[in-house]
N, C-alpha and C positions, 0 to 999 in steps of 0.2 A: 225408377227414377233415373238411374244411371244411363239407360238407353235414351231417355228424353234429353238429358244433358248432352250426350254425345251427338244426338240429332241436331239440337240447337247450335252446338259448336260447329258442326259441318255446314249448316245453313248460314251461320254468321261468316264463316270463311268464304263460302261461295259468293255471298253478297259483297264482301270486301274485295274479292277478286274481280267481280263484275264492275264495281265502281272504279277500280284501278284501270281495268281494260277500257272502260268507256272514257275515262279522263284522257288516257293515251290516244284513243281514237279521235277525240275532239281536237287535241293538240296537233295530231297528224293531219287532220282535215284542214285546219287553217294554215299550218306550215306549208302544206302542199299547194293550197290556193295562192298564198303569198309568193311562192317561188315558181308559179306557173307549171307545176308538175301535175298536170291534169289527170294523167292515168292514176297517180297515187291518190289524188283527190277523189276520183270516181271509185276507187277501191274502198272508200270509207262510207259509201252510200249503198242502199239496198239496190239489188239488180233490177227490181221492178220499178225503180224511180222513187221520187219523193214528192210530197205535197208541201208547198211552202207559201208563206206570206212574208214579203220583204219589208224592210224598214222605210220604204218609200210610200207605204200605205197601199201597195198593190193588192189586187184581188188574189185569192188563192190560185196557184198555178202548179202544174206538174213539171218537175224537172226530169228529163230523160237522161239516164246515166251513161252518156257517151261524150267523148271529147267535143264532137260537133255540137251536141245539145247544150253543153254548159258554156261553150265559148262563142255561140252564134251572135251574141250581143257585145262581145269584147271587141275593143278597137286597139290599134297600135298605140302604145303609151299608157294603156290602162294598167294600173298596178295597185297593190294594197299591202298594208302592214297591219293585219288584224291579230289580236291576241285575246284568248279567253281568260277571264278573271273571275274569281269567287264562284267556282263551280259547286253546285249542289246537285247530287245525283240520287234519285229515288229509284231503287230497283223494285219494280212492281211484281214481277214473277222471276225469281232467280234463274239466270241462264237463258231467259226468253224475252223479257220486256222491261224497259226502264224509261225514265224521263230525266232529262238534265235541264237545269236552269243556270244561266250564267250571264255575265256581261261580256260583250265583245267590244273591245276598244282599239283605237289605232288611227290610221290615216288611209286615204285612198286618192287615186286619180282615176276618174271614170269619164270617158267621152269629153276630156278637156277640163272637167271640174275637179279641182283639188281641195280636199278638206283634211285638216289635221285634228279635228275634234269628233271623230266617229266614236259614238258611245251608244250602244244599243243593248236592250234586254233580249235574251235569246231563251227560247224553250224548244227542246228537240225531243222527239220520240225515237227510241232505239229498240230494235228487235234483233234477234240472232238469225243469221242465214248461214247454213252449213257450219254451224258452231262458232261463228264470228259475229261480233256486234257490228251492226250497220245502222246508219241514220235512215229513218223512214219518213220523218216529217220535221219541219222547222217553222217557227214563227219568230219574227224579228220586229221589235218596236223601238224607236229611238227614245233615248233618255232625255229628260228635261235639259235644255241647253246643249244637247248633242245633235250632231247631224246624222240623219239616215243617209241612204244612198239616193242619188237623184232618180227621177222618174225614167 
C-alpha cells in the first residue's frame, strides 16, 4: 500500500508540474506574439508545425514553424494584445500529451481592421519534444458578442 501511495504522489507531482509548465508556455506564446518576438513564439510550437483552425471560421491549415511562415500574412501596423484567461489543462499522458482550454481576450489591428473586443475560446493540443512541452494543434472559435479575426 505504501508503494502505491508513493507512486500516486509522484504521478500527482508530475501532472502538477506539467500543468504549470504548459500554463507558462501558453503565456510565453501570446506574450511573444504580442511583442513581435517571432523566434520566441516559434520556440513554443512543435518543430513539425501545427494544425490550426482560426476564429475567422477558416478551414484547417498547417502552420510552418518559421518566422517567414508565421509572418507571411502580417502587414505593417498589425498588432495584438492577447491574454489567456481561465486556463484549464488536462494532462492526458504525464510528460507526453495534454490539452488546454482557455479564453483568449484582448484587442488587435490586422490589415487596417481594429477591434477591441476580441474574445475567443481556445483549445490546444500539447506534446513534448526533446523533453519540452510544445503546441501541436489549436482551434479558436469566437465567443458570443466577441470578434474573431478578420478573414
